[in-house]
C-alpha positions as CSV (number, residue, x, y, z in Angstrom):
1,X,0.3,0.4,0.0
2,X,2.7,2.7,0.9
3,X,4.6,1.8,-2.9
4,X,1.0,2.4,-4.1
5,X,0.7,5.7,-2.5
6,X,4.4,6.4,-3.4
7,X,4.1,5.9,-6.8
8,X,0.9,8.3,-6.8
9,X,2.4,10.7,-5.1
10,X,5.5,11.1,-7.7
11,X,2.9,10.7,-10.4
12,X,0.5,13.6,-9.3
13,X,4.3,16.0,-8.5
14,X,5.2,15.4,-12.1
15,X,2.0,16.0,-13.7
16,X,2.2,19.3,-11.8
17,X,5.6,20.3,-12.6
18,X,5.0,19.2,-16.1
19,X,2.6,22.0,-16.6
20,X,5.7,24.9,-16.0
21,X,7.9,23.0,-18.7
22,X,7.6,22.9,-22.5
23,X,9.7,21.2,-25.1
24,X,10.3,22.7,-27.9
25,X,11.5,19.6,-30.4
26,X,11.3,22.1,-34.0
27,X,14.0,24.4,-32.4
28,X,15.5,22.0,-29.8
29,X,15.1,23.9,-26.9
30,X,13.0,23.5,-23.9
31,X,11.7,26.0,-21.4
32,X,10.8,26.1,-17.7
33,X,8.8,28.7,-16.0
34,X,8.2,29.6,-12.5
35,X,4.4,29.6,-13.2
36,X,2.1,27.5,-14.2
37,X,0.7,30.2,-17.3
38,X,4.1,30.3,-18.8
39,X,4.6,33.8,-18.4
40,X,8.1,33.9,-16.0
41,X,10.6,32.0,-17.4
42,X,13.0,30.4,-15.0
43,X,15.4,28.4,-17.6
44,X,16.0,28.3,-21.1
45,X,18.4,25.7,-22.6
46,X,18.9,23.6,-26.0
47,X,18.9,20.4,-25.9
48,X,19.6,17.2,-27.7
49,X,17.2,13.8,-27.7
50,X,18.9,10.5,-27.1
51,X,17.7,7.0,-26.6
52,X,18.5,5.5,-23.7
53,X,19.1,1.4,-23.2
54,X,19.0,-0.1,-19.8
55,X,17.8,-2.7,-18.3
56,X,15.2,-2.7,-14.9
57,X,14.1,-5.6,-13.2
58,X,15.9,-7.9,-15.7
59,X,14.1,-6.2,-18.2
60,X,15.1,-4.0,-21.2
61,X,14.3,-1.1,-21.7
62,X,14.2,2.3,-23.8
63,X,13.3,5.6,-23.5
64,X,14.1,9.3,-24.9
65,X,15.8,11.3,-22.9
66,X,16.6,15.4,-23.9
67,X,20.4,16.0,-22.5
68,X,21.5,19.8,-22.1
69,X,23.5,20.9,-24.8
70,X,24.3,24.2,-26.0
71,X,23.5,27.6,-25.1
72,X,21.9,27.8,-21.0
73,X,20.2,30.4,-19.1
74,X,18.6,30.8,-15.9
75,X,16.7,33.5,-14.6
76,X,15.9,35.2,-11.0
77,X,12.3,35.7,-10.2
78,X,12.1,39.2,-10.5
79,X,12.9,38.7,-14.4
80,X,16.6,39.2,-14.2
81,X,19.3,36.9,-15.7
82,X,20.7,34.5,-13.0
83,X,23.6,33.1,-15.0
84,X,24.3,32.4,-18.9
85,X,27.0,29.4,-20.2
86,X,27.1,26.5,-22.4
87,X,26.5,22.5,-21.9
88,X,28.5,20.1,-23.7
89,X,26.1,16.7,-23.2
90,X,25.1,17.5,-19.7
91,X,28.2,19.0,-18.5
92,X,28.9,22.8,-18.3
93,X,31.4,24.0,-20.9
94,X,33.1,27.5,-21.8
95,X,32.5,30.8,-20.1
96,X,29.6,30.9,-17.5
97,X,28.7,34.6,-16.5
98,X,26.2,34.9,-12.9
99,X,24.2,37.6,-12.2
100,X,23.0,39.5,-9.0
101,X,18.8,40.1,-8.8
102,X,19.8,43.3,-9.6
103,X,21.6,42.6,-12.8
104,X,25.4,42.8,-11.9
105,X,27.6,40.7,-12.8
106,X,28.8,38.4,-9.7
107,X,31.8,36.5,-11.3
108,X,32.6,34.5,-14.4
109,X,33.6,30.8,-14.3
110,X,35.4,28.6,-17.3
111,X,34.6,25.2,-17.1
112,X,36.2,22.4,-19.4
113,X,33.9,19.2,-19.8
114,X,32.5,19.7,-16.5
115,X,35.3,20.9,-14.8
116,X,35.2,24.3,-13.3
117,X,39.3,25.7,-13.9
118,X,39.4,29.2,-12.6
């Protein structure tokens, strides 16, 4: 019974969160929003669709996953840019900039293959 309740709760949480996510396969972008009305953008990132294969409880499975790959933007709740950077197959890469809620540059970090090198 506890397992069934947990599955229901997790499914409900996923469905509620799904309202604030939009996947634009035509342009290869994913959008996350702070609100369910999709008016206040939280994150925008480019993605690649990949097929994932595995085995669960002895049964083979395949599923499509979206991998962050390309430009990335994240916003503060007030709409100001929080950070910008680039993902290379789910790992931060290149130059990343962090901003305050007032729009001031807080710092610049450099990543190579997911490792911060500053």
